[in-house]
C-alpha positions in Angstrom: 7.3 9.1 1.1 5.2 9.2 4.3 4.3 5.7 5.4 0.6 4.4 4.6 -1.7 4.9 7.7 0.9 7.4 9.2 -0.8 10.7 8.9 -3.6 12.2 10.8 -5.9 15.4 10.5 -5.5 17.3 13.7 -6.9 20.8 13.1 -10.6 20.8 14.0 -12.3 21.8 10.8 -9.2 22.6 9.1 -7.1 20.8 6.3 -3.9 20.6 7.9 -2.6 17.0 7.8 0.1 16.1 10.4 2.5 13.1 10.3 2.4 10.6 13.1 5.7 9.9 15.0 7.7 7.2 13.1 6.5 8.5 9.8 9.3 8.9 7.0 9.4 12.3 5.2 11.9 14.3 3.2 13.3 17.4 4.2 14.5 19.4 1.2 16.1 22.6 0.1 15.8 24.5 -3.2 18.7 26.1 -4.9 19.1 29.5 -4.1 17.7 31.8 -7.0 16.5 28.8 -8.6 13.6 26.3 -8.7 15.4 22.8 -8.5 16.1 21.0 -5.4 19.6 20.7 -4.5 19.5 19.0 -0.9 17.3 16.4 0.3 17.3 14.4 3.7 15.0 11.7 4.6 14.2 11.9 8.3 11.9 10.3 10.6 9.0 12.3 12.2 9.4 12.5 16.2 6.4 15.1 16.6 4.3 17.0 14.3 1.5 19.3 15.3 0.2 23.0 15.2 3.1 24.1 17.3 6.3 22.3 16.3 7.7 19.6 13.5 10.6 17.5 15.1 12.4 15.1 12.9 15.6 12.9 13.5 18.1 12.2 10.6 19.8 9.2 11.6 23.4 8.4 11.1 24.2 6.8 7.6 21.1 8.3 6.1 21.4 8.5 2.3 20.9 12.2 1.3 21.5 14.4 -1.8 23.7 17.5 -1.5 25.0 20.0 -3.9 28.5 19.6 -5.5 30.6 21.5 -8.2 30.3 20.1 -11.7 33.5 18.2 -11.4 32.4 16.6 -8.1 34.4 18.8 -5.9 32.7 19.5 -2.6 31.2 23.2 -2.4 33.2 24.2 0.7 36.4 22.9 -1.1 36.0 25.9 -3.4 37.3 29.4 -2.5 34.5 31.5 -1.3 35.1 34.0 -4.1 34.0 31.5 -6.8 31.8 29.4 -4.6 28.6 30.5 -5.9 29.3 31.2 -9.4 30.6 27.8 -10.6 28.5 25.2 -12.3 26.8 22.8 -9.9 25.2 19.3 -9.9 23.9 17.2 -7.1 25.4 14.0 -5.5 24.2 11.3 -3.4 26.0 10.6 -0.2 25.6 9.2 3.4 25.4 11.2 6.5 28.2 10.3 8.5 28.7 11.1 12.3 26.2 11.5 14.8 22.5 12.1 14.0 20.7 15.6 14.0 17.5 16.4 15.6 15.8 19.4 13.7 13.0 21.5 15.1 10.8 24.0 13.3 7.8 25.9 14.3 5.1 26.8 11.7 5.9 29.9 9.7 9.2 30.6 11.4 11.9 31.7 9.2 14.4 29.4 10.8 14.8 25.9 12.3 16.7 24.8 15.2 18.9 21.8 14.7 20.7 19.7 17.8 24.0 18.0 17.6 25.7 15.5 20.1 29.2 14.1 20.2 29.8 10.4 20.3 28.2 8.9 23.5 25.3 11.5 23.3 27.4 14.2 24.8 25.3 17.3 23.8 27.3 19.7 21.6 25.2 22.6 20.6 22.1 24.0 18.8 22.4 25.4 15.5 19.9 28.0 14.3 19.5 27.6 10.5 18.0 30.7 9.0 15.7 29.9 6.0 12.4 30.2 4.3 9.4 29.1 6.5 9.0 25.6 5.7 6.2 24.6 3.1 4.5 21.4 3.6 3.6 18.9 1.0 2.4 15.3 1.1 5.8 13.9 1.3 7.8 16.2 3.5 8.8 19.7 3.9 10.6 22.4 1.7 12.6 25.5 2.2 15.6 27.7 1.1 18.6 28.2 3.1 19.4 31.7 3.7 23.2 31.2 4.3 23.3 33.1 7.7 23.4 30.6 11.0 23.8 31.1 14.7 25.4 28.6 17.0 24.1 28.3 20.6 26.0 26.5 23.3 25.1 24.7 26.4 26.1 27.6 28.6 23.7 30.0 26.4 26.5 31.9 24.9 26.0 32.3 21.1 27.5 33.4 18.0 26.8 34.3 14.3 28.1 31.5 11.8 28.8 32.1 8.1 28.7 35.9 7.8 31.2 35.6 5.0 28.9 33.2 2.9 26.0 35.4 3.7 27.7 38.5 2.3 29.3 36.4 -1.0 25.8 35.1 -1.8 24.7 38.7 -1.9 27.5 39.5 -4.2 26.9 36.6 -6.4 23.2 37.5 -6.9 21.6 34.9 -5.0 20.2 37.0 -2.5 18.9 40.8 -3.1 18.9 43.4 -0.8 15.5 43.3 0.4 15.7 39.6 1.2 19.0 39.9 2.9 17.7 42.4 5.0 14.6 39.9 5.9 17.0 37.5 6.8 19.1 39.7 9.0 16.1 40.9 10.9 15.0 36.9 11.3 18.5 36.5 12.8 17.9 39.4 15.1 14.4 37.8 16.2 16.1 34.3 16.9 18.8 36.1 19.1 16.0 37.6 21.0 14.6 34.0 21.5 18.1 32.8 22.6 18.7 35.7 25.1 15.2 35.1 26.7 16.1 31.2 26.7 12.7 30.6 24.9 11.5 27.4 23.0 13.0 25.4 22.0 16.3 25.9 23.9 14.3 25.8 27.2 12.4 22.6 26.3 14.8 19.9 27.2 15.3 18.4 23.6 19.1 17.9 24.4 17.9 14.9 26.5 15.7 13.4 23.8 16.8 10.1 22.3 15.6 8.4 19.2 13.6 4.9 19.2 16.2 2.3 18.7 13.6 0.4 16.6 13.4 3.0 14.0 14.7 2.0 10.6 17.0 4.4 8.6 14.5 6.1 6.1 15.6 5.5 2.4 16.1 8.1 -0.3 13.6 7.5 -3.1 14.4 7.7 -6.6 12.1 10.5 -7.2 13.4 12.6 -4.3 13.2 15.8 -6.3 9.6 15.4 -7.6 7.4 18.6 -7.5 4.5 18.4 -5.1 1.1 18.6 -6.4 -0.1 20.9 -3.3 2.1 22.8 -0.9 0.9 24.6 2.2 2.8 26.6 5.0 
């Protein structure tokens, strides 16, 4: 997926390959308690180095998302049966405004920035997830249900605690992983309270290059990478 000539080997004496700004990669999530991918979003690299991966998901991007087997949107299903009914995946467009995603190597969450129309900043969104695994075409993770919303006035609150509890009941997350996710959430809250990176870094003022094309979704979006690194 990465465009030819758009990678660079940065780490001195190391093997980590970083994508140059403007590269197109895939940001994917595996299904919970499974091996298949059920979310895929083509994105444009904003920054990639040993400290941070920043990507832009443009409005209108064709993505893959999970739906129930009959095509019903997942969140249209009552919570009690949301994680037990058969599912499939569906292609669709990301409507509304774009999303800037920020992730630090090895960290069990990523931070997403949302804007209202006219680039009025809305909020940061802490998505608790498995640390990103890098491969030649992008990054892979597994979503952990629990999230945190952070507002411009630095206030914050937990999100999707009901889904987090239901996922455990449905067997998608065992007690040990759930405890690790909750601990990761508390660590993220400490960063928020201290107003550390990336909240203090001014990313809400960032804007995408208007010349960037919207990345396309490849037919083999769910391919298994030959090599994965954290």
